[in-house]
C-alpha positions in Angstrom: 0.0 0.0 0.0 1.3 3.5 -0.9 0.5 6.8 0.8 1.0 10.3 -0.3 2.5 12.9 2.1 -1.0 14.0 3.2 -2.3 10.5 3.5 0.8 9.0 5.4 -0.2 7.4 8.7 0.7 9.5 11.8 2.4 7.5 14.5 1.6 8.5 18.1 3.5 7.7 21.3 1.7 4.9 23.2 -0.5 6.1 26.2 1.6 4.4 28.9 4.8 6.0 27.5 3.1 9.4 27.6 1.9 8.8 31.2 5.5 7.9 32.2 6.8 11.0 30.5 4.3 13.2 32.2 4.9 11.5 35.6 8.6 12.0 35.3 8.2 15.6 34.4 5.8 16.2 37.4 8.2 14.5 39.8 11.0 16.7 38.6 8.9 19.8 39.0 7.7 18.7 42.5 11.3 17.9 43.5 12.4 21.4 42.3 9.6 23.2 44.3 10.3 21.0 47.3 14.0 21.7 47.2 13.3 25.4 46.9 10.8 25.4 49.8 13.2 23.3 52.0 16.1 25.6 51.2 14.0 28.6 52.3 12.9 26.9 55.5 16.5 25.9 56.3 17.7 29.4 55.6 15.0 30.8 58.0 15.9 28.3 60.7 19.6 29.1 60.3 18.8 32.8 60.6 16.9 32.2 63.9 19.7 30.1 65.3 22.3 32.7 64.4 20.1 35.4 66.0 19.7 33.5 69.2 23.5 32.9 69.4 24.1 36.7 68.8 21.7 37.5 71.7 23.6 35.3 74.1 26.9 36.8 73.0 25.6 40.4 73.4 24.3 39.6 77.0 27.7 38.1 77.9 29.4 41.1 76.5 27.2 43.5 78.5 28.3 41.6 81.7 31.9 41.9 80.6 31.5 45.7 80.0 30.2 46.2 83.5 32.9 44.1 85.1 35.6 45.9 83.1 34.2 49.3 84.3 34.2 48.1 87.9 37.7 46.7 87.6 39.0 49.8 86.1 37.7 51.9 89.1 39.5 49.6 91.5 42.8 50.0 89.6 42.2 53.8 89.6 41.6 53.8 93.4 44.7 51.8 94.1 47.1 53.5 91.6 45.5 56.9 91.4 46.3 56.7 87.6 43.5 58.0 85.3 44.7 55.6 82.6 42.7 52.9 84.4 39.5 54.9 83.9 39.3 54.2 80.1 36.9 51.3 80.3 34.6 53.1 82.7 34.5 56.2 80.5 33.5 54.2 77.4 31.3 51.8 79.1 28.1 53.9 79.0 28.2 54.4 75.2 29.1 50.8 74.5 26.4 49.6 76.9 23.7 51.7 75.2 24.8 50.4 71.8 24.5 46.8 73.0 21.1 47.5 74.4 19.9 49.0 71.1 21.1 45.9 69.2 19.5 43.6 71.7 16.2 45.4 71.4 16.3 44.8 67.7 17.2 41.1 68.0 14.5 40.5 70.7 11.8 42.5 69.0 9.6 39.3 68.6 10.0 38.1 72.2 8.0 40.3 74.8 9.3 38.4 77.8 12.9 38.9 76.8 12.2 42.6 76.1 10.8 42.9 79.7 13.9 41.3 81.1 16.1 43.5 78.9 14.4 46.7 80.2 15.0 45.5 83.8 18.6 44.7 82.9 19.1 48.1 81.4 17.8 49.8 84.5 20.3 47.8 86.7 23.2 48.4 84.4 22.5 52.2 84.2 22.2 52.4 88.0 25.5 50.5 88.4 27.3 52.7 86.0 25.9 55.8 87.7 27.2 54.5 91.1 30.6 53.9 89.5 30.7 57.4 88.1 29.7 58.9 91.5 32.5 56.9 93.2 35.0 58.6 91.0 33.8 62.0 92.1 33.8 61.0 95.8 37.4 59.6 95.4 38.6 62.9 93.9 37.1 64.9 96.7 37.7 62.7 99.8 40.2 60.1 98.8 40.2 56.4 99.4 38.9 56.6 102.9 35.5 58.0 101.7 35.3 55.2 99.1 35.9 52.6 101.8 33.2 54.1 103.9 30.7 54.1 101.0 31.6 50.6 100.1 30.9 49.4 103.6 27.4 50.8 103.6 26.5 50.3 99.8 24.9 47.3 98.2 27.2 47.3 95.1 27.9 43.6 95.5 24.2 42.8 95.5 23.7 45.0 92.4 26.4 43.2 90.5 24.9 39.8 91.6 21.5 41.0 90.4 22.9 41.9 87.0 24.7 38.6 86.7 21.6 36.7 87.7 19.4 38.5 85.2 22.1 38.0 82.5 22.2 34.3 83.3 18.4 34.1 83.2 18.3 35.8 79.8 21.2 33.6 78.5 19.5 30.5 79.7 16.2 31.5 78.1 18.1 32.2 74.9 19.8 28.8 75.2 16.4 27.2 75.6 15.1 29.0 72.5 18.3 28.0 70.7 17.8 24.4 71.6 14.1 24.5 70.5 15.0 26.1 67.3 17.9 23.6 66.7 15.5 20.7 67.3 13.0 22.3 64.9 15.8 22.9 62.4 16.8 19.2 62.7 13.2 18.1 62.2 12.8 20.3 59.1 16.1 19.0 57.8 15.0 15.4 58.4 11.7 16.0 56.6 13.5 17.6 53.7 15.9 14.7 53.4 13.1 12.1 53.6 11.0 14.0 51.1 14.0 14.4 48.7 14.8 10.7 49.1 11.2 9.7 48.4 11.0 11.9 45.3 14.4 10.6 44.1 13.3 7.0 44.6 10.2 7.6 42.6 12.3 9.3 39.9 14.7 6.3 39.8 11.7 3.9 39.5 10.4 6.0 36.6 13.8 6.1 35.0 14.2 2.3 35.4 10.8 1.9 33.7 12.0 4.2 30.9 15.2 2.2 30.6 13.2 -1.0 30.2 11.0 0.6 27.5 14.0 2.1 25.7 15.8 -1.3 25.9 12.7 -3.1 24.6 12.3 -0.5 21.8 15.9 -0.8 20.9 15.8 -4.6 20.7 12.7 -4.3 18.5 14.3 -1.7 16.3 17.5 -3.8 16.0 15.5 -6.8 15.1 13.6 -4.8 12.4 16.8 -3.3 11.1 18.4 -6.8 10.9 15.4 -8.2 9.1 15.4 -5.2 6.8 19.1 -5.6 6.1 18.6 -9.2 5.3 15.7 -8.3 3.0 17.8 -5.6 1.3 20.8 -8.0 0.9 18.5 -10.6 -0.6 16.8 -8.0 -2.9 20.2 -6.6 -3.9 21.6 -10.0 -4.8 18.4 -10.8 -6.7 18.6 -7.5 -8.6 22.3 -8.1 -9.4 21.4 -11.6 -10.6 18.5 -10.5 -12.7 20.5 -7.5 -14.1 23.3 -9.9 -15.1 20.7 -12.3 -16.7 19.1 -9.4 -18.6 22.6 -8.1 -19.7 23.5 -11.6 -20.9 20.1 -11.9 -22.7 20.6 -8.4 -24.2 24.0 -9.4 -25.6 22.6 -12.7 -26.9 19.8 -10.7 -28.7 22.4 -8.4 -30.2 24.3 -11.4 -31.5 21.2 -13.1 -32.8 20.1 -9.8 -34.4 23.5 -9.4 -36.2 23.3 -13.0 -37.4 19.7 -12.4 -38.7 20.8 -9.2 -40.4 23.7 -11.0 -42.1 21.4 -13.8 -43.2 18.8 -11.4 -44.6 21.6 -9.4 -46.3 22.9 -12.5 -48.0 19.5 -13.6 -49.2 18.7 -10.1 -50.5 22.0 -9.9 -52.2 22.1 -13.4 -53.7 18.5 -14.4 -54.4 16.7 -11.0 -54.8 19.8 -9.5 -56.6 19.8 -12.4 -59.1 16.1 -12.2 -59.7 16.3 -8.4 -60.3 19.2 -8.8 -62.6 17.3 -11.5 -64.6 14.3 -9.2 -64.8 16.5 -6.3 -66.0 18.0 -8.4 -68.7 14.6 -9.7 -69.9 13.3 -6.1 -70.0 16.3 -5.0 -72.0 15.9 -7.8 -74.6 12.1 -7.2 -75.0 12.7 -3.4 -75.3 15.2 -4.0 -78.2 12.6 -6.2 -80.0 9.8 -3.7 -79.6 11.8 -0.7 -80.3 11.0 -0.7 -84.0 7.5 -2.3 -84.1 6.0 -1.0 -80.9 7.9 2.2 -79.8 5.2 3.1 -77.2 5.5 -0.3 -75.5 9.3 0.0 -75.7 9.2 3.4 -74.0 6.9 1.9 -71.3 9.4 -0.9 -70.8 12.3 1.5 -70.5 10.4 3.3 -67.7 9.8 0.0 -66.0 13.5 -0.8 -66.3 14.3 2.6 -64.7 12.0 1.7 -61.8 13.7 -1.7 -61.5 17.1 0.0 -61.3 15.8 2.2 -58.5 14.6 -1.0 -56.7 18.1 -2.5 -57.2 19.6 0.7 -55.6 17.0 0.4 -52.7 18.0 -3.2 -52.3 21.7 -2.3 -52.1 21.0 0.3 -49.4 19.0 -2.1 -47.4 21.7 -4.7 -47.7 24.4 -2.2 -46.7 22.4 -1.2 -43.7 21.8 -4.8 -42.7 25.4 -5.8 -43.2 28.0 -3.5 -44.9 29.6 -5.4 -47.7 32.9 -3.5 -47.3 33.1 -4.8 -43.7 33.2 -8.4 -45.0 35.1 -7.8 -48.2 37.7 -5.1 -47.4 37.7 -5.1 -43.6 36.8 -2.8 -40.7 39.1 0.1 -41.7 37.6 0.5 -45.2 34.1 0.2 -43.8 34.6 2.9 -41.2 36.2 5.3 -43.6 33.5 4.7 -46.2 30.8 5.3 -43.7 32.4 8.4 -42.3 32.7 9.8 -45.9 29.0 9.1 -46.4 28.2 10.7 -43.1 30.1 13.9 -44.1 28.3 13.9 -47.5 24.8 13.6 -46.0 25.2 15.7 -42.8 27.7 18.3 -44.0 29.7 17.7 -40.8 33.5 17.2 -41.2 34.5 13.8 -40.1 38.2 12.9 -39.7 39.3 9.2 -39.3 42.5 7.8 -37.9 42.4 4.0 -38.1 45.8 2.6 -37.2 44.8 -1.1 -37.0 42.7 -3.5 -39.0 40.9 -6.5 -37.7 41.4 -10.0 -39.0 38.6 -11.4 -41.1 38.1 -14.2 -38.6 37.0 -11.8 -35.8 33.6 -11.1 -37.3 32.0 -10.3 -33.9 34.6 -7.7 -33.1 34.4 -6.1 -36.5 30.6 -5.7 -36.5 30.5 -4.5 -32.9 33.1 -1.7 -33.4 31.4 -0.7 -36.7 27.9 -0.6 -35.0 29.4 1.6 -32.2 30.7 4.0 -34.8 27.5 3.9 -36.7 25.3 4.6 -33.6 27.6 7.4 -32.4 27.5 9.2 -35.7 23.7 8.8 -35.9 23.4 10.4 -32.4 25.7 13.2 -33.5 23.5 13.9 -36.5 20.3 14.0 -34.4 21.4 15.8 -31.2 25.0 17.2 -31.2 24.8 20.1 -33.6 28.5 19.6 -34.1 30.8 21.0 -36.8 33.6 18.5 -36.5 33.9 14.8 -35.6 36.9 12.6 -35.2 36.9 8.8 -35.2 40.1 7.1 -33.9 40.9 3.4 -33.6 44.2 2.5 -32.0 46.0 -0.5 -30.5 47.2 0.1 -26.9 49.0 -2.1 -24.4 45.7 -3.3 -22.9 44.0 -3.9 -26.3 42.0 -1.7 -28.7 40.6 1.8 -28.1 37.9 3.3 -30.2 37.2 7.0 -29.6 34.5 9.2 -31.3 34.7 12.9 -30.3 32.5 15.8 -31.5 32.5 19.5 -30.7 28.7 19.9 -30.4 26.5 20.9 -27.4 27.5 17.9 -25.4 25.5 15.2 -23.6 23.2 16.1 -20.7 24.6 15.6 -17.2 21.8 13.1 -16.2 22.6 11.1 -19.3 26.2 11.0 -18.3 25.4 9.7 -14.8 22.6 7.3 -15.8 22.2 6.8 -19.6 18.8 5.5 -20.6 19.0 5.9 -24.3 18.5 2.7 -26.2 21.4 3.6 -28.5 23.8 4.3 -25.7 22.7 1.1 -23.9 23.1 -0.8 -27.1 26.7 0.5 -27.6 27.5 -0.4 -24.0 26.1 -3.9 -24.4 28.2 -4.4 -27.6 31.3 -3.4 -25.6 30.4 -5.9 -22.9 29.8 -8.5 -25.5 33.5 -8.2 -26.3 34.5 -8.2 -22.7 35.3 -4.5 -22.7 33.9 -1.2 -21.4 32.3 1.9 -22.9 32.8 5.3 -21.4 30.8 8.5 -22.2 32.2 11.8 -21.0 32.6 15.5 -21.9 34.9 16.3 -24.8 38.0 18.6 -24.9 37.5 21.8 -22.8 34.2 20.5 -21.5 32.7 20.9 -25.0 31.0 18.2 -27.0 31.0 14.5 -26.2 33.6 11.8 -26.2 32.6 8.1 -26.5 35.4 5.7 -25.8 35.3 1.9 -26.1 38.1 -0.2 -24.6 38.3 -3.7 -25.9 40.9 -6.1 -24.3 43.0 -8.5 -26.2 43.0 -11.3 -27.3 39.8 -10.4 -28.9 39.0 -13.9 -30.1 38.8 -15.1 -26.5 36.8 -12.1 -25.3 34.4 -12.4 -28.3 34.0 -16.1 -27.7 33.2 -15.6 -24.0 30.5 -13.0 -24.9 29.1 -15.0 -27.8 25.6 -16.3 -28.2 24.1 -18.4 -25.4 23.2 -22.0 -25.8 19.6 -23.1 -26.1 19.3 -24.4 -22.6 20.7 -21.2 -21.0 18.4 -19.0 -23.1 15.4 -21.2 -22.1 16.2 -20.9 -18.4 16.5 -17.1 -18.7 13.2 -16.9 -20.6 11.4 -19.0 -18.0 12.9 -16.9 -15.1 11.7 -13.7 -16.9 8.2 -15.1 -17.3 8.1 -16.0 -13.6 9.2 -12.5 -12.5 6.6 -10.9 -14.8 
């Protein structure tokens, strides 16, 4: 069954393969969204963890700032050197900066903000007391500081600050632990979800692999069967082509034999009969010339017609089998035919025949002559040439016959794949002699060159390509009938 382009059947992907493709695509999309969501969740959890750690670090640093301020005052009181007052002078600004950052970090925790406000109050009061102690020391000395220390609750204030810092740090540690646990749970969920999606994707890929493997095996089997069919068909075509070529060469040989037989019969029997009729007409004309001049004139006209018939018979005989070919050889036959070709077509034809063929090689002589004859006929019909050269030479490999014209040249498609009966006939005649026939462009890509290469010894080649036996011809005919 044959289909046009519009009528060609459309092959669609099977439904189960389509479902697998869509499932695999959906799994990949879901996996992508899941990975993005899990990444965002992990980033949020990591941010909360880092914020809790920063809060704990800031609280510890506040405690360190207060302790450094208190320690710097003790060094000042003992050494009376104001270089020790550096930490106490900068403590207030640094403490306020830390409280501002802590307020930002604890903005979402009201309980911690309440503790932070209480801690700020304690720290400010402690720093205020430390600053007042410096003034008292400058006015009264170390004794006044000792008296104030005995009655003040500075130790309790420091303990209160430390306790509140510990409480806040502990609360931050608890928040940090809770967030770490939540982070770990989210991480576990993300890992499990990713593993599940990957397992499904692997299963789908395995199914795809099985389908592809099955399709590949099926396609390989089909290709193998197709290759075997092509090889069988190719060998069959080669065999049939060779049989047809053999049959064609046989028909050429039979045709030449039949033409020779007809030429002999026409020349011998018909020629003798026409000659006898001409002689009888001449004798009767002489007898009636005086008594019946009108009948004598009529007989002369009949004799003229008879002479035209004799000339027609001679041309037919020459076309069937040139007498010069059998009597004077191939060289004389080709030269005579080329002269006749020049006279009839007004195309100059030069000949260069360096060898002549022995009279025993009848098959070779007639084949070469027919190639020349067919080539000149094609030149007359199609080439529009002004000059033609015919060359026959003996070379190391055998004989080379070359016919070159300066016409319009043969078409490219005919060069690649000649389909003309005349060209095919010339090629088969060359094959009949065991040789080859080549058709190409002439000199300077102008005109056409037909070259026949015939190997020697010619007798053996001609004998190998001679007529087929009756049995072989019968087998070919039966095979051709079966194929038809």
